[in-house]
N, C-alpha and C positions, 0 to 999 in steps of 0.2 A: 419536528425534530427536538425542539427544546424540551418537550414533555418527557422525552426519554432521558434527558440529562438534568432534570430539575432538582436532583439531590434528595428526594424524599426518603430513599432507603439508607443514605449515608449515616444518619444519626443512630441507626441500629448497630453500626460498627464503631460507635464512640466518637464520631465527628461532631463538633459543635457548629453553631450557625455560621461563624466566620470561616471555619474550615470548609463547610459545605459551599458557601458562596465562592470561595477561592477556587475550589475544585471545579465547580460548574463553569466559572469564567475560563479556567484552563482548558476544559473540554471544548467550550464554544470558540476558543481562540484557534482551534484547529480547523474550523469550518472555512471553506473557501468563499469569498476572498478572505484571507487571514488578516486579522486586525488585533494582534496581541498588544496588551497595554502594560504588561510587566515583564521583567526579565524571565521569570519562570514560564509565563505564557509564551514568550518568544522562543524559548528553548524547546518547549513541547511542540509548538507550531513547526519549527524547523525539523525536528525529528519526524514529525508526521509527514512532512513533504518528502524527506529522504526515503521514508518507508514506502510512500506511494510511488515515487520514482523507481525504487528498486523493484517493486512488484511489476511495474510496466516493463522495465528492462528485462526482467526474467521472462515474462510472457513473450516479448519480442525475440529474445535469444532462443527460446524453445521453438518458436515458429521458424526461425532461420535454420536451426539444426534439423527440423523436420523437412524443410525444403531441401537442404543439402543432402540428407539421407535419401530422399526421393530421387534427386538428380543422380546421386551415385548409383542407386539401384537401376535407373534407366540406362546409365552408361554401361553397367555390367551386363544388362540384358542385351544391349547392342553388340557388345564384344562377343558374347556367347552366340548370338545369332550369326555373326560373321564367321565364327569358328566352325559352326555347324554347316554353313552353306558351302 
């Protein structure tokens, strides 16, 4: 994973060696288990955790809504069957 974040391309965008090192450390600080060493690394690590949590919650909510919709559909089907009988 480190090879994807080694910063080789950053100098093409005008970043100096110190900037590249800081950016790479910030990216690596988001890896689990998180071990940020600076305030900026801690801020990015916290934001990353919040984003991960939000994505998991969204997936769970979508699953709950799908289950609720299926349950509602089954209830409607039962009511219609009782009306027809």
